Every structure is written in C-alpha cells, then in structure tokens.
TIRORO-889000 format. One record per residue (C-alpha): residue number from 1; residue in one letter; x, y, z. Coordinates in Angstrom, 3 decimals. Layout:
<rs>
[r NUM,"A",[X,Y,Z]] ...
</rs>
This chain:
<rs>
[r 1,"M",[0.000,0.000,0.000]] [r 2,"V",[2.860,2.361,0.867]] [r 3,"G",[4.608,1.666,-2.403]] [r 4,"S",[1.378,2.233,-4.340]] [r 5,"Y",[0.782,5.569,-2.607]] [r 6,"C",[4.321,6.765,-3.203]] [r 7,"N",[4.191,5.778,-6.862]] [r 8,"R",[1.033,7.819,-7.217]] [r 9,"R",[2.756,10.813,-5.599]] [r 10,"A",[5.712,10.395,-7.960]] [r 11,"T",[3.424,10.452,-10.995]] [r 12,"I",[1.821,13.681,-9.838]] [r 13,"N",[5.112,15.401,-9.114]] [r 14,"I",[6.862,14.492,-12.361]] [r 15,"S",[4.352,16.762,-14.071]] [r 16,"E",[4.947,19.485,-11.475]] [r 17,"L",[8.690,19.028,-11.823]] [r 18,"N",[8.547,19.953,-15.480]] [r 19,"S",[6.448,23.053,-14.888]] [r 20,"E",[7.951,24.336,-11.600]] [r 21,"R",[11.622,23.359,-12.038]] [r 22,"F",[11.882,21.115,-8.999]] [r 23,"T",[15.189,19.704,-7.827]] [r 24,"S",[15.034,16.024,-6.955]] [r 25,"T",[17.318,13.783,-4.899]] [r 26,"V",[16.960,10.062,-4.129]] [r 27,"Q",[18.812,8.087,-1.447]] [r 28,"V",[18.620,4.376,-0.649]] [r 29,"H",[19.017,3.402,3.019]] [r 30,"N",[19.538,-0.072,4.499]] [r 31,"L",[18.380,0.324,8.077]] [r 32,"E",[17.521,-1.466,11.270]] [r 33,"T",[14.286,-0.678,13.096]] [r 34,"K",[15.823,2.192,15.073]] [r 35,"G",[17.298,3.808,11.962]] [r 36,"L",[13.977,3.534,10.128]] [r 37,"A",[12.178,5.175,13.067]] [r 38,"E",[14.645,8.082,12.955]] [r 39,"L",[14.156,8.470,9.202]] [r 40,"R",[10.394,8.720,9.806]] [r 41,"I",[10.807,11.615,12.236]] [r 42,"P",[9.892,14.929,10.536]] [r 43,"R",[12.974,17.023,9.852]] [r 44,"N",[13.697,20.163,11.849]] [r 45,"D",[16.982,21.492,10.473]] [r 46,"L",[17.227,23.428,7.214]] [r 47,"V",[13.489,22.801,6.897]] [r 48,"R",[10.730,21.938,9.350]] [r 49,"E",[8.419,19.193,8.111]] [r 50,"R",[5.001,17.889,9.070]] [r 51,"V",[3.598,14.438,8.403]] [r 52,"D",[0.842,14.105,5.845]] [r 53,"E",[-2.350,12.918,7.543]] [r 54,"A",[-3.055,10.336,4.848]] [r 55,"N",[0.340,8.631,4.969]] [r 56,"P",[3.003,8.567,7.732]] [r 57,"D",[5.751,8.141,5.116]] [r 58,"Y",[4.975,11.374,3.284]] [r 59,"F",[6.228,14.733,4.603]] [r 60,"V",[5.702,18.308,3.441]] [r 61,"G",[7.613,21.453,4.272]] [r 62,"E",[6.057,23.597,6.994]] [r 63,"H",[8.785,26.208,7.480]] [r 64,"G",[11.991,26.876,5.614]] [r 65,"P",[13.574,28.703,2.662]] [r 66,"F",[11.648,26.683,0.060]] [r 67,"I",[8.778,27.495,-2.251]] [r 68,"R",[7.917,23.805,-2.230]] [r 69,"W",[9.272,20.852,-0.238]] [r 70,"E",[8.136,17.232,-0.117]] [r 71,"R",[9.774,14.030,1.050]] [r 72,"W",[8.482,10.481,0.934]] [r 73,"L",[9.691,7.005,1.750]] [r 74,"E",[9.198,3.651,0.056]] [r 75,"V",[9.968,0.990,2.645]] [r 76,"R",[10.474,-2.723,1.977]] [r 77,"D",[11.495,-5.535,4.295]] [r 78,"A",[14.855,-7.167,3.670]] [r 79,"R",[15.612,-10.861,4.265]] [r 80,"D",[18.217,-10.211,6.958]] [r 81,"G",[15.763,-8.328,9.188]] [r 82,"R",[16.812,-4.917,7.943]] [r 83,"Y",[14.751,-2.485,5.905]] [r 84,"R",[15.394,-0.995,2.507]] [r 85,"A",[14.070,2.587,2.416]] [r 86,"V",[14.112,4.700,-0.727]] [r 87,"E",[13.961,8.360,0.323]] [r 88,"T",[12.894,10.843,-2.359]] [r 89,"I",[13.042,14.604,-1.818]] [r 90,"R",[11.793,17.219,-4.231]] [r 91,"Y",[12.130,20.884,-3.522]] [r 92,"R",[12.293,24.318,-5.032]] [r 93,"A",[14.404,26.816,-3.090]] [r 94,"A",[13.248,30.400,-2.563]] [r 95,"V",[16.537,31.893,-3.732]] [r 96,"G",[15.308,33.641,-6.866]] [r 97,"P",[17.967,34.322,-9.519]] [r 98,"W",[20.662,32.778,-7.279]] [r 99,"R",[19.353,29.236,-7.838]] [r 100,"L",[22.361,28.124,-9.874]] [r 101,"L",[24.800,29.399,-7.222]] [r 102,"F",[23.005,27.485,-4.460]] [r 103,"A",[22.327,24.311,-6.445]] [r 104,"W",[25.288,22.275,-5.207]] [r 105,"P",[25.451,23.380,-1.534]] [r 106,"L",[21.669,23.027,-1.200]] [r 107,"R",[21.706,19.530,-2.657]] [r 108,"R",[24.349,18.505,-0.108]] [r 109,"A",[22.425,20.111,2.748]] [r 110,"V",[19.156,18.495,1.711]] [r 111,"R",[20.711,15.023,1.813]] [r 112,"H",[21.862,15.445,5.434]] [r 113,"R",[19.603,16.029,8.417]] [r 114,"R",[21.499,18.961,9.869]] [r 115,"N",[21.921,22.687,9.367]] [r 116,"P",[24.743,23.501,6.921]] [r 117,"W",[27.510,25.765,8.143]] [r 118,"W",[26.516,28.507,5.707]] [r 119,"A",[22.863,28.711,6.824]] [r 120,"P",[21.700,31.584,9.061]] [r 121,"P",[21.513,30.988,12.825]] [r 122,"D",[17.714,31.383,12.650]] [r 123,"R",[16.031,29.500,9.805]] [r 124,"L",[14.469,31.690,7.099]] [r 125,"D",[10.947,31.072,5.868]] [r 126,"T",[9.891,31.248,2.219]] [r 127,"R",[9.115,34.959,2.255]] [r 128,"A",[12.309,35.989,4.076]] [r 129,"A",[14.518,33.898,1.776]] [r 130,"N",[12.802,35.298,-1.312]] [r 131,"V",[13.076,38.913,-0.126]] [r 132,"L",[16.748,38.510,0.816]] [r 133,"S",[17.589,36.981,-2.574]] [r 134,"L",[15.838,39.802,-4.453]] [r 135,"L",[17.444,42.496,-2.305]] [r 136,"A",[20.826,40.886,-2.970]] [r 137,"C",[20.246,41.372,-6.709]] [r 138,"I",[19.609,45.084,-6.199]] [r 139,"Q",[22.605,45.271,-3.880]] [r 140,"V",[24.911,44.037,-6.661]] [r 141,"V",[23.866,47.034,-8.762]] [r 142,"D",[24.232,49.301,-5.738]] [r 143,"G",[27.761,47.993,-5.152]] [r 144,"Y",[28.792,48.700,-8.738]] [r 145,"L",[27.335,52.209,-8.730]] [r 146,"G",[28.929,52.972,-5.375]] [r 147,"T",[32.459,52.178,-6.508]] [r 148,"V",[32.541,53.399,-10.096]] [r 149,"I",[33.823,56.903,-9.251]] [r 150,"S",[36.613,55.591,-7.007]] [r 151,"Q",[37.753,53.186,-9.738]] [r 152,"T",[37.807,55.796,-12.491]] [r 153,"I",[38.641,59.125,-10.834]] [r 154,"T",[42.395,58.782,-11.367]] [r 155,"F",[41.919,58.060,-15.105]] [r 156,"A",[39.413,60.882,-15.507]] [r 157,"S",[41.815,63.258,-13.730]] [r 158,"D",[44.597,62.278,-16.132]] [r 159,"E",[42.400,62.985,-19.151]] [r 160,"F",[41.352,66.350,-17.732]] [r 161,"G",[44.823,67.192,-16.320]] [r 162,"R",[43.779,67.606,-12.666]] [r 163,"S",[45.794,67.135,-9.419]] [r 164,"D",[45.331,64.956,-6.305]] [r 165,"T",[43.779,67.930,-4.541]] [r 166,"A",[41.235,68.328,-7.367]] [r 167,"Q",[40.408,64.635,-7.025]] [r 168,"G",[39.876,65.044,-3.290]] [r 169,"V",[37.674,68.115,-3.782]] [r 170,"T",[35.607,66.317,-6.447]] [r 171,"L",[35.162,63.215,-4.324]] [r 172,"A",[34.232,65.341,-1.328]] [r 173,"A",[31.734,67.369,-3.401]] [r 174,"V",[30.105,64.145,-4.585]] [r 175,"R",[29.213,63.521,-0.931]] [r 176,"L",[26.835,66.501,-1.090]] [r 177,"G",[24.498,64.105,-2.860]] [r 178,"I",[23.419,63.137,0.642]] [r 179,"V",[20.719,65.802,0.206]] [r 180,"V",[19.206,63.544,-2.471]] [r 181,"T",[19.562,60.590,-0.108]] [r 182,"L",[17.624,62.375,2.645]] [r 183,"A",[14.755,63.078,0.263]] [r 184,"V",[14.619,59.400,-0.735]] [r 185,"V",[14.577,58.044,2.826]] [r 186,"A",[12.037,60.610,4.010]] [r 187,"L",[9.665,59.438,1.284]] [r 188,"A",[10.337,55.805,2.196]] [r 189,"D",[8.994,56.315,5.721]] [r 190,"R",[5.816,57.828,4.302]] [r 191,"R",[5.197,55.948,1.049]] [r 192,"G",[6.785,52.544,1.597]] [r 193,"R",[9.952,50.692,0.694]] [r 194,"R",[9.307,48.661,-2.463]] [r 195,"R",[8.314,51.095,-5.205]] [r 196,"L",[10.667,53.790,-3.973]] [r 197,"L",[13.595,51.352,-3.890]] [r 198,"I",[13.076,50.255,-7.488]] [r 199,"A",[12.474,53.809,-8.752]] [r 200,"T",[15.614,55.019,-6.963]] [r 201,"A",[17.680,52.181,-8.437]] [r 202,"I",[16.548,52.966,-11.991]] [r 203,"L",[17.269,56.685,-11.574]] [r 204,"A",[20.680,55.927,-10.065]] [r 205,"V",[21.653,53.758,-13.045]] [r 206,"T",[20.581,56.303,-15.646]] [r 207,"T",[22.193,59.241,-13.835]] [r 208,"T",[25.460,57.339,-13.449]] [r 209,"A",[25.453,56.560,-17.180]] [r 210,"L",[25.507,60.306,-17.913]] [r 211,"G",[29.043,60.367,-16.515]] [r 212,"A",[30.218,58.785,-19.764]] [r 213,"L",[29.463,62.120,-21.485]] [r 214,"S",[31.592,64.225,-19.091]] [r 215,"P",[33.464,67.124,-20.782]] [r 216,"D",[35.418,67.858,-17.556]] [r 217,"L",[35.918,66.687,-13.983]] [r 218,"W",[33.225,68.989,-12.609]] [r 219,"F",[30.505,67.577,-14.879]] [r 220,"L",[31.508,64.074,-13.796]] [r 221,"G",[31.361,65.163,-10.168]] [r 222,"G",[27.927,66.731,-10.724]] [r 223,"T",[26.394,63.613,-12.215]] [r 224,"Q",[27.971,61.537,-9.469]] [r 225,"L",[26.626,63.933,-6.835]] [r 226,"I",[23.094,62.991,-7.890]] [r 227,"G",[23.885,59.395,-8.777]] [r 228,"R",[25.739,58.681,-5.535]] [r 229,"G",[22.955,60.333,-3.553]] [r 230,"L",[20.471,57.965,-5.131]] [r 231,"T",[22.856,55.034,-4.700]] [r 232,"T",[23.286,55.791,-1.007]] [r 233,"G",[19.512,55.946,-0.672]] [r 234,"M",[19.311,52.522,-2.305]] [r 235,"G",[21.765,51.107,0.211]] [r 236,"I",[19.825,52.494,3.175]] [r 237,"L",[16.490,51.183,1.890]] [r 238,"I",[17.965,47.728,1.225]] [r 239,"G",[19.293,47.522,4.786]] [r 240,"V",[16.020,48.723,6.298]] [r 241,"Y",[14.025,46.341,4.111]] [r 242,"A",[16.143,43.366,5.148]] [r 243,"A",[15.951,44.168,8.872]] [r 244,"E",[12.169,44.456,8.675]] [r 245,"E",[11.807,41.077,6.984]] [r 246,"L",[14.435,38.797,8.538]] [r 247,"P",[14.076,36.907,11.843]] [r 248,"R",[15.823,38.262,14.928]] [r 249,"G",[18.645,35.690,14.766]] [r 250,"A",[19.469,36.376,11.124]] [r 251,"R",[19.590,40.163,10.783]] [r 252,"A",[23.386,40.452,10.931]] [r 253,"Y",[23.613,37.385,8.677]] [r 254,"G",[21.403,39.189,6.160]] [r 255,"V",[23.578,42.305,6.347]] [r 256,"S",[26.674,40.184,5.659]] [r 257,"V",[25.005,38.504,2.660]] [r 258,"L",[24.025,41.909,1.292]] [r 259,"A",[27.550,43.207,1.906]] [r 260,"L",[28.902,40.271,-0.097]] [r 261,"S",[26.469,41.150,-2.878]] [r 262,"A",[27.666,44.759,-2.821]] [r 263,"A",[31.248,43.503,-2.932]] [r 264,"L",[30.357,41.422,-5.980]] [r 265,"G",[28.992,44.534,-7.679]] [r 266,"A",[32.079,46.524,-6.728]] [r 267,"G",[34.217,43.690,-8.058]] [r 268,"M",[32.438,43.880,-11.383]] [r 269,"A",[33.556,47.495,-11.680]] [r 270,"V",[37.094,46.284,-11.058]] [r 271,"W",[36.733,43.524,-13.655]] [r 272,"V",[35.968,46.023,-16.417]] [r 273,"L",[38.593,48.552,-15.272]] [r 274,"P",[41.334,47.247,-17.650]] [r 275,"V",[39.464,48.860,-20.552]] [r 276,"A",[40.877,52.142,-19.199]] [r 277,"D",[44.300,51.059,-20.486]] [r 278,"L",[43.013,50.946,-24.066]] [r 279,"D",[42.558,54.684,-24.514]] [r 280,"P",[42.661,57.825,-22.304]] [r 281,"R",[38.879,58.137,-22.778]] [r 282,"A",[38.015,54.447,-22.381]] [r 283,"W",[37.205,54.813,-18.655]] [r 284,"R",[33.842,56.237,-19.767]] [r 285,"T",[32.693,52.756,-20.794]] [r 286,"I",[32.577,51.728,-17.140]] [r 287,"Y",[29.728,54.199,-16.550]] [r 288,"L",[27.566,52.592,-19.246]] [r 289,"V",[27.734,49.012,-17.973]] [r 290,"P",[24.959,49.439,-15.313]] [r 291,"L",[22.423,50.123,-18.071]] [r 292,"L",[22.444,46.368,-18.662]] [r 293,"A",[20.837,45.908,-15.214]] [r 294,"L",[17.659,47.882,-15.978]] [r 295,"P",[15.538,44.906,-17.189]] [r 296,"G",[16.570,42.916,-14.124]] [r 297,"L",[15.626,45.739,-11.765]] [r 298,"L",[12.162,45.936,-13.304]] [r 299,"A",[11.735,42.167,-12.930]] [r 300,"V",[12.807,42.276,-9.278]] [r 301,"G",[10.379,45.117,-8.622]] [r 302,"R",[7.460,43.013,-9.841]] [r 303,"R",[8.327,40.154,-7.453]] [r 304,"L",[9.312,42.077,-4.328]] [r 305,"P",[6.541,42.460,-1.697]] [r 306,"E",[6.129,45.519,0.502]] [r 307,"S",[7.868,45.343,3.882]] [r 308,"R",[5.601,43.629,6.396]] [r 309,"R",[6.652,45.940,9.232]] [r 310,"F",[5.985,49.032,7.147]] [r 311,"T",[2.548,47.609,6.312]] [r 312,"A",[1.867,47.047,10.013]] [r 313,"N",[2.957,50.597,10.866]] [r 314,"T",[1.700,52.592,7.875]] [r 315,"P",[1.545,56.334,8.538]] [r 316,"D",[-2.110,56.614,7.413]] [r 317,"K",[-3.208,54.347,10.258]] [r 318,"E",[-3.688,55.555,13.794]] [r 319,"P",[-2.074,52.738,15.772]] [r 320,"S",[-2.521,52.485,19.494]] [r 321,"N",[1.231,52.811,19.942]] [r 322,"Q",[1.537,56.120,18.075]] [r 323,"F",[3.767,58.612,19.900]] [r 324,"T",[1.924,61.024,22.183]] [r 325,"H",[3.169,63.526,24.720]] [r 326,"T",[3.152,60.993,27.532]] [r 327,"T",[6.258,60.523,29.638]] [r 328,"E",[6.799,57.051,28.161]] [r 329,"H",[6.748,58.229,24.552]] [r 330,"E",[8.896,61.248,25.281]] [r 331,"G",[11.397,58.816,26.781]] [r 332,"Q",[11.364,56.789,23.563]] [r 333,"R",[11.986,59.924,21.534]] [r 334,"R",[14.930,60.893,23.713]] [r 335,"E",[16.336,57.385,23.420]] [r 336,"E",[16.131,57.507,19.610]] [r 337,"K",[17.899,60.874,19.588]] [r 338,"R",[20.670,59.453,21.789]] [r 339,"R",[21.021,56.436,19.496]] [r 340,"L",[21.111,58.735,16.471]] [r 341,"L",[23.997,60.767,17.890]] [r 342,"L",[25.863,57.625,18.917]] [r 343,"L",[25.611,55.940,15.508]] [r 344,"A",[26.327,59.166,13.633]] [r 345,"G",[29.449,59.830,15.707]] [r 346,"A",[30.789,56.327,15.076]] [r 347,"A",[30.032,56.629,11.341]] [r 348,"F",[31.832,59.986,11.143]] [r 349,"L",[34.931,58.652,12.894]] [r 350,"L",[35.082,55.483,10.817]] [r 351,"L",[34.601,57.171,7.447]] [r 352,"V",[37.219,59.862,8.084]] [r 353,"F",[39.615,56.987,7.466]] [r 354,"A",[37.667,54.393,5.455]] [r 355,"A",[36.431,56.675,2.654]] [r 356,"P",[39.842,58.014,1.568]] [r 357,"A",[41.419,54.572,2.101]] [r 358,"S",[39.015,53.231,-0.530]] [r 359,"Q",[38.806,56.214,-2.860]] [r 360,"F",[42.536,56.957,-3.142]] [r 361,"Q",[43.769,53.378,-3.471]] [r 362,"N",[43.820,53.388,-7.276]] [r 363,"D",[45.640,56.724,-7.380]] [r 364,"F",[48.148,55.432,-4.803]] [r 365,"L",[48.798,52.286,-6.839]] [r 366,"K",[48.962,54.093,-10.178]] [r 367,"D",[50.985,57.206,-9.332]] [r 368,"Q",[53.039,56.127,-6.306]] [r 369,"R",[53.583,52.440,-7.038]] [r 370,"G",[53.527,52.492,-10.879]] [r 371,"F",[50.603,50.072,-11.441]] [r 372,"S",[48.713,49.919,-14.745]] [r 373,"A",[44.922,49.550,-14.854]] [r 374,"A",[45.331,45.783,-15.270]] [r 375,"G",[47.774,45.732,-12.355]] [r 376,"I",[45.314,47.661,-10.202]] [r 377,"T",[42.613,45.140,-11.081]] [r 378,"L",[44.853,42.218,-10.118]] [r 379,"F",[45.917,43.873,-6.850]] [r 380,"T",[42.347,44.754,-5.897]] [r 381,"L",[40.955,41.312,-6.666]] [r 382,"L",[43.713,39.442,-4.821]] [r 383,"T",[43.653,41.644,-1.739]] [r 384,"T",[39.895,42.158,-1.363]] [r 385,"T",[38.286,38.912,-2.554]] [r 386,"P",[39.288,36.978,0.610]] [r 387,"A",[37.461,39.649,2.619]] [r 388,"G",[34.278,37.820,1.657]] [r 389,"I",[35.238,35.220,4.268]] [r 390,"G",[35.369,37.920,6.922]] [r 391,"L",[32.069,39.422,5.799]] [r 392,"F",[30.267,36.104,6.010]] [r 393,"L",[31.786,35.047,9.339]] [r 394,"A",[31.123,38.476,10.849]] [r 395,"G",[27.404,38.163,10.173]] [r 396,"R",[27.106,34.709,11.738]] [r 397,"V",[29.241,35.527,14.776]] [r 398,"A",[27.459,38.867,15.306]] [r 399,"D",[24.116,37.014,15.408]] [r 400,"T",[25.322,34.290,17.777]] [r 401,"R",[27.957,36.005,19.959]] [r 402,"G",[27.056,39.698,19.745]] [r 403,"R",[27.857,42.747,17.623]] [r 404,"R",[30.257,44.866,19.666]] [r 405,"G",[33.323,42.653,19.955]] [r 406,"V",[33.257,41.703,16.278]] [r 407,"A",[32.947,45.351,15.214]] [r 408,"A",[35.757,46.536,17.522]] [r 409,"I",[38.195,43.928,16.188]] [r 410,"G",[37.368,45.022,12.651]] [r 411,"L",[37.907,48.694,13.466]] [r 412,"L",[41.233,48.332,15.280]] [r 413,"G",[42.810,45.458,13.358]] [r 414,"G",[41.676,46.552,9.920]] [r 415,"T",[42.872,50.131,10.380]] [r 416,"T",[46.292,49.020,11.593]] [r 417,"F",[47.036,46.824,8.599]] [r 418,"I",[45.647,49.284,6.035]] [r 419,"V",[47.924,52.025,7.397]] [r 420,"I",[50.885,49.652,7.096]] [r 421,"G",[49.887,48.883,3.501]] [r 422,"Y",[49.893,52.569,2.525]] [r 423,"N",[53.373,52.986,4.044]] [r 424,"A",[54.891,49.816,2.586]] [r 425,"T",[56.075,48.472,-0.754]] [r 426,"G",[56.407,45.052,-2.330]] [r 427,"A",[55.282,41.924,-0.488]] [r 428,"L",[54.630,43.815,2.756]] [r 429,"M",[52.225,46.153,0.944]] [r 430,"W",[50.348,43.221,-0.607]] [r 431,"G",[50.205,41.248,2.637]] [r 432,"S",[49.196,44.161,4.850]] [r 433,"T",[46.484,45.297,2.441]] [r 434,"L",[45.130,41.749,2.305]] [r 435,"A",[45.100,41.455,6.112]] [r 436,"G",[43.530,44.894,6.470]] [r 437,"S",[40.812,44.076,3.964]] [r 438,"L",[40.034,40.766,5.674]] [r 439,"I",[39.913,42.104,9.235]] [r 440,"S",[38.142,45.377,8.438]] [r 441,"S",[35.332,43.384,6.824]] [r 442,"L",[34.271,42.492,10.376]] [r 443,"T",[32.912,46.039,10.725]] [r 444,"V",[29.896,44.796,8.768]] [r 445,"A",[28.550,44.012,12.252]] [r 446,"L",[27.992,47.770,12.653]] [r 447,"G",[25.705,47.834,9.612]] [r 448,"V",[22.817,46.157,11.396]] [r 449,"Y",[22.607,48.751,14.184]] [r 450,"G",[21.037,51.462,12.040]] [r 451,"P",[17.905,49.522,11.057]] [r 452,"E",[17.620,47.949,14.525]] [r 453,"L",[17.701,50.998,16.786]] [r 454,"F",[14.850,53.073,15.311]] [r 455,"S",[11.104,52.642,15.027]] [r 456,"T",[9.540,51.678,11.703]] [r 457,"K",[8.039,55.113,11.067]] [r 458,"N",[11.455,56.756,11.584]] [r 459,"R",[13.790,53.957,10.494]] [r 460,"A",[14.719,55.076,6.972]] [r 461,"R",[14.898,58.771,7.867]] [r 462,"A",[17.050,58.131,10.941]] [r 463,"N",[19.428,55.980,8.925]] [r 464,"G",[19.617,58.752,6.354]] [r 465,"L",[20.681,61.195,9.063]] [r 466,"V",[23.299,58.743,10.329]] [r 467,"V",[24.666,58.380,6.822]] [r 468,"T",[24.605,62.170,6.394]] [r 469,"L",[26.973,62.686,9.301]] [r 470,"G",[28.978,59.717,8.096]] [r 471,"V",[29.299,61.379,4.700]] [r 472,"T",[30.532,64.496,6.477]] [r 473,"G",[33.282,62.283,7.846]] [r 474,"S",[33.958,60.956,4.337]] [r 475,"A",[34.244,64.443,2.902]] [r 476,"T",[36.476,65.540,5.763]] [r 477,"G",[38.749,62.558,5.313]] [r 478,"L",[38.963,62.983,1.552]] [r 479,"L",[39.894,66.657,1.846]] [r 480,"V",[42.409,66.062,4.624]] [r 481,"V",[44.105,63.096,2.949]] [r 482,"G",[44.111,64.806,-0.467]] [r 483,"I",[45.789,67.919,0.934]] [r 484,"L",[48.222,66.047,3.187]] [r 485,"S",[49.266,63.645,0.426]] [r 486,"D",[50.161,66.612,-1.809]] [r 487,"Q",[52.175,68.168,1.028]] [r 488,"F",[53.956,64.968,2.081]] [r 489,"G",[54.267,63.639,-1.463]] [r 490,"S",[52.940,60.310,-0.186]] [r 491,"Y",[49.699,58.820,1.106]] [r 492,"G",[51.308,56.901,3.993]] [r 493,"P",[51.730,59.772,6.509]] [r 494,"A",[48.270,61.137,5.682]] [r 495,"F",[46.569,57.838,6.518]] [r 496,"T",[48.627,57.475,9.689]] [r 497,"I",[47.136,60.773,10.900]] [r 498,"V",[43.473,60.057,10.070]] [r 499,"A",[43.690,56.535,11.574]] [r 500,"I",[42.759,58.076,14.923]] [r 501,"G",[39.138,58.129,13.692]] [r 502,"P",[38.462,54.348,13.700]] [r 503,"V",[40.316,53.981,17.019]] [r 504,"L",[37.908,56.454,18.651]] [r 505,"A",[34.978,54.698,16.932]] [r 506,"A",[36.039,51.407,18.557]] [r 507,"V",[35.956,53.108,21.957]] [r 508,"L",[32.389,54.288,21.290]] [r 509,"V",[31.290,50.809,20.246]] [r 510,"L",[32.763,49.030,23.248]] [r 511,"R",[31.679,51.612,25.789]] [r 512,"W",[28.240,52.821,24.725]] [r 513,"F",[26.705,50.691,21.963]] [r 514,"P",[23.880,48.379,23.112]] [r 515,"E",[23.956,44.659,22.382]] [r 516,"T",[21.076,43.849,20.017]] [r 517,"A",[21.793,40.270,18.933]] [r 518,"R",[18.690,38.037,18.905]] [r 519,"V",[16.385,40.802,20.169]] [r 520,"E",[13.139,41.466,18.266]] [r 521,"L",[12.824,44.891,16.635]] [r 522,"E",[9.605,45.502,18.574]] [r 523,"S",[11.484,44.933,21.863]] [r 524,"L",[14.145,47.434,20.826]] [r 525,"N",[11.447,49.872,19.675]] [r 526,"P",[8.378,49.490,21.926]] [r 527,"G",[6.426,52.072,19.944]] [r 528,"D",[6.062,49.697,16.968]] [r 529,"A",[2.971,47.595,16.372]] [r 530,"P",[3.640,43.912,17.160]] [r 531,"L",[3.571,41.519,14.216]] 
</rs>
C-alpha cells in the first residue's frame, strides 16, 4: 500500500517538476528498526516538516527557505531483518535568480539532516529567503554604482589634467548628494519601501550613465553627486528592508550577505577597469555598464513584496502605539535621539579613514607604485576577494555572539594593517592590504545597528541622518588626505594621521553601543505595532 501511494505521488510530481523546475534527490538506506524510526521523524533542520495525515511516510515542508518541499519514503522488508528505504526529496528553493549558485550546496544540505555551516543561525521562511535573494540582486547594482567613481577618478583626472587635490575636492563634493539621499529616505517612511527602492535604483543607473558624457571633472562630479545620492539611498532602503523582513537571529547574517552582494557589484567594476588602459577616454565605458541591469531591476520590482513591518505601521493608520506627549513616549523619543547621535558619531569617525582609504587606493597604486589599470585590477581582486570570508563570518558571529566585539576587532585590526599597507612596498604592501581588507570586513557588524535601533516610522529617515553625518566624515577625510598627500608627497603619513578616527569609533562601540543580537525589533522599539 505504501509503495502504491508513493508511486502515485511520484506520478503527480513528475508533471509538477517539469512546470515548476523542482530539484530532486533520491537516497537508498539499508536500516535497522531504530534507523527507520529516525528516518520517519519529521525534519527540523534546514526545513521543518510535518507528516501528511493520509500517509506517515509522506512529509511536506512547513517552514523553511523553500517554495515547495516534499519528502516520501518507500519501505520494503529485507531478508536479513533490515529495511530498505528509498527516500525521495523534491524541492524548489526560494533563492530567486541565485538558484544556480546554491544548487550544489543546497543539494548537499538536503541530503543530510542537519543545518549547513553557511545557513543563518535562525532558519528563514519562504518569504524571508525570497526577499533577501531579491534584495541581494539590487545590492549588486548598488555595489557597482557605489564604486565606479573611485575606480575611475584617477583616469578621468589624467584625461582632464587635474591634481590629487582636485580629485579630493571632487570626491568630497560628490558627498553633497546626501541631500538627495535624505529626500529618498524621508519618502520611504511615508510611502513605503518597495516602489521607492526600485524607482531610486533605476534613476541611479541612468544618472550614473551620464558620466560617460563628461566634458570635464566637474561635470563628472555633478552627475555623481546625484547618482551617488540615489545610490546611497538605495543602500539604506535595502538595509532597512532586510531588517524588517528577517528573523531576529538572522539580521546580521542578512547584512553580511548583502555586503557580499555589494562587494560582488564593486568587483564587477574592477573587472571592467582594464578597458581604461586601451585609450585615455576608455574609462567612460565603465559608466555605461549598469544600463544592462535595468531589465533585471524591473523584474525584481514586480516580485518584491512591501515590507511587512511598514505595512503594520503605515503612517495613514492611527495605531494604538503612536507617539503622544506621555512621559513614556517622550522617553522613547529621547532614546532615539541618543542612538542617532551615537551611531552618527561612530560613522563619522570610521569614514574619516575608510572613505579616503578606498577612494585613493587606485591613485596610490597608479601614481606612487607604478601600477597599470590591469595591475590595479589584479591587486584589488587578490587583496579584497578573501574579505568575503570575513564578511560572512562576521554576520554569523554577530548574530550568535554579539555585535560589539566583532565590530571593535574590525575597526582596530583593519585600520592598523591598512595604514601599514599605505606605508609599505612590495610583499609587505600586498600582505598588509590583504590582512587589512580581511579584518576590516568584520565592521559589517555595525551595519545592522542602524535599522535595529529606530522605530519603523522613523527607520529610513534616521538611517539617512546617520549616513549624512557619516558622509561628512567621508568628505572631511577625503579633503584632509588629499591635501596632506600633496604636502607629504605620499599617502602613507596622511593615513597614519586620520587613523585616529576608527580607534575612537572602537571606543564608542565598546563603551556605549547596546547589544542587540537576537532581540526582536519591537522589543528594541516598543512604539512599533507587534507583528
């Protein structure tokens, strides 16, 4: 009877497999009675199963990162008193366009009844996995747009005959695009996350593409002022979106996945950088590449749902938890203001160093170490790609062990090695830059604080204000390092001076930042409506 039932299920699902692109795996087990009993226990690892009422050997997915999950057994007695069980699993993962990337690791995880090492500490459900995968697609575009000016500014300056100081002024002026960012995030708290995120992404791509037409450095800076403002708004909305959708034990994990996606996008800008060696004007091509992402952004927009926390706290409703002038709500307001100043101060101190360390690297390699565009690409890929390990581990450890220690190690260790890299040559420069990139990636643990520490109705706007003061730090660092490098004739002493910023940021984190790991957003922000 069991075999007949399972054969009938197989017939049904072969048809579904063709239409829904199922993945199927079959294992044959030779088991004793105890082993068979364990195999018949519903799984509770990567997926949580429930037993079908009609047949104890058929299981369906109840919770997990799958659009569809089913598992069934065909059990036959063996002559030696053991059982032969054929276990068939068919599933479709909720990973969107990343299905090919996850095909092999998912197949291995599905065949073993345990959580894989790469899974989040808290299991994602179908919706959370789908939202994270779609946001990761947008984050790739965001990463490319966010790095294009730093990859090309030295080549554009050569074409236009401008100095290091002019580069620093241009890069600092681009940061004024934060005004555009503030407009985007203010609208997001009133109108919602989804449509504004997609519209911002499309505008950012098209504005960036205008940089290919630049007649001088100031036109390029002007288009980047708007484009980077929109790009920064994208990044904030993606982080807010993810925090509002992911479970409490996977928020830092989600931030690390999104940071890896941004790094992939930034890497793509590095991949195409060698075209700048072909002609003094060839750097312009790099600004046109993002236009290829427009159809994908439209497709993602059609599939992405509105944030569930924004829906539960929409401004047009009058929720019972809306702020009033009571003592309790005034206390919540004061606490949000204190958190805003704390996060903004840390962002300012970090970016005084981090922004110029990123933006001036190509100019340092090209003018002070004699690298070609292809050499810069090789150096960047070899010294930054391993940082993906740090990004991923930081997210998991920050969710399981806490945010503050991970972030402080990234701030202090990463800064130390990056400073050494800017003062060194040869193998020491390569090794120190690699170590600095790897360790500083742990600061991704700081990225989850912004979405966590503010209420839903203020979350995007508050993060925009934090980024605004952080951008002030970026502009300050770019101006200071640009001027000092011209005076010293080298970037090394300039970065040694501004390294005090991340050291002070580490003090802030260890002394005053709250620990938010595995705490629900509604517990951190009591004014929000419970889900």
